[in-house]
C-alpha positions in Angstrom: -108.2 -122.1 95.6 -111.8 -122.4 94.7 -114.0 -125.0 96.4 -115.0 -128.0 94.3 -118.8 -128.1 94.6 -121.5 -130.6 93.7 -122.3 -128.5 90.7 -118.7 -128.8 89.5 -118.9 -132.6 90.1 -122.2 -132.9 88.1 -120.7 -130.9 85.3 -117.5 -132.9 85.2 -119.0 -136.4 85.6 -122.6 -136.4 84.2 -122.6 -139.9 82.8 -120.5 -143.1 82.4 -118.9 -141.8 79.2 -117.5 -138.8 81.0 -116.2 -140.9 83.8 -114.6 -143.4 81.4 -113.0 -140.6 79.5 -111.5 -139.3 82.7 -110.2 -142.8 83.6 -108.7 -143.2 80.1 -106.9 -139.9 80.4 -105.6 -140.8 83.9 -104.5 -144.4 83.0 -103.1 -143.6 79.5 -102.1 -139.9 79.4 -100.1 -140.5 76.2 -102.9 -142.5 74.5 -104.0 -146.1 74.6 -101.5 -148.6 73.4 -103.5 -151.4 71.7 -102.3 -154.8 73.0 -103.1 -156.3 69.7 -101.6 -153.7 67.4 -98.7 -153.0 69.8 -98.9 -149.2 69.1 -100.7 -146.1 70.3 -103.9 -145.9 68.2 -107.1 -143.9 68.2 -109.9 -145.6 70.2 -113.5 -144.8 70.1 -116.1 -145.2 72.8 -118.5 -148.2 72.6 -121.9 -147.0 73.7 -123.3 -149.0 76.6 -120.2 -151.3 76.9 -117.9 -149.3 79.2 -115.1 -149.9 76.7 -113.2 -148.4 73.8 -112.4 -150.1 70.5 -109.1 -149.7 68.6 -109.7 -147.9 65.3 -107.1 -150.1 63.6 -108.1 -153.6 64.7 -111.2 -153.3 66.8 -109.6 -154.7 69.9 -111.5 -153.6 73.0 -110.0 -151.8 76.0 -111.9 -151.6 79.3 -110.7 -148.6 81.4 -112.4 -150.1 84.5 -110.4 -153.3 84.4 -108.2 -153.7 87.4 -110.1 -151.0 89.3 -112.7 -151.0 92.1 -115.3 -150.2 89.4 -114.6 -153.4 87.4 -117.7 -155.5 86.7 -119.9 -153.3 88.9 -123.5 -152.7 87.8 -123.4 -149.4 89.7 -123.1 -146.5 87.3 -119.7 -144.8 87.3 -121.0 -141.3 88.3 -122.4 -143.0 91.5 -119.0 -144.5 92.2 -117.2 -141.2 91.5 -119.7 -139.4 93.8 -119.0 -141.9 96.5 -115.3 -141.2 96.2 -116.1 -137.5 96.3 -118.2 -137.9 99.5 -115.7 -140.1 101.3 -112.7 -137.9 100.5 -114.7 -134.7 101.4 -115.6 -136.3 104.7 -112.0 -137.2 105.4 -112.9 -140.9 105.3 -115.4 -140.5 108.1 -118.7 -141.4 106.5 -120.9 -144.4 107.3 -122.3 -146.9 104.9 -125.8 -145.7 106.0 -125.0 -142.2 105.0 -123.7 -143.4 101.6 -126.8 -145.5 101.2 -128.9 -142.4 101.8 -126.9 -140.0 99.7 -126.3 -142.3 96.8 -129.7 -143.9 96.7 -128.2 -147.5 96.7 -128.8 -150.4 98.9 -126.9 -150.7 102.2 -125.0 -153.7 100.9 -123.8 -151.7 97.9 -122.9 -148.7 100.0 -121.0 -150.9 102.4 -119.0 -152.6 99.6 -118.3 -149.3 97.9 -117.1 -147.7 101.1 -114.9 -150.7 101.9 -113.3 -150.7 98.5 -112.7 -147.0 98.3 -111.3 -146.8 101.9 -108.9 -149.7 101.1 -107.6 -147.8 98.1 -107.3 -144.6 100.0 -105.4 -146.4 102.7 -103.0 -147.7 100.0 -102.5 -143.9 99.2 -103.1 -144.7 95.5 -105.5 -141.8 95.0 -104.8 -141.5 91.3 -107.7 -143.3 89.8 -108.3 -145.6 92.7 -106.9 -148.5 90.6 -104.8 -151.5 91.7 -103.1 -152.7 88.5 -100.2 -151.2 86.6 -100.6 -150.7 82.9 
């Protein structure tokens, strides 16, 4: 099995849109069911909003809702990279190291590490989310 490298990571998750698309596929593998239309509909990405809009009625879906990424001002690729670093290190990484590697404040690194490690301890590695859909 080939090693997943930082180049692979940068290719797979270059921006928020790519990260959101990954979350959508993970959370709704059969397509997003619009809560307003009550059916699986096409949704399109809303630039800069971290959400998708239903093509039928315009209702918005927020893939980060109920996850550790919800309402965070930290870009999703930084969050995903933090998960990558923590998992790669077997959970043994300090907030100071994350601060340095991610280029965020210590407070942000500490919070990210805490939330990620809590989800890893829950053994819910699929999407690091806490709510069922």
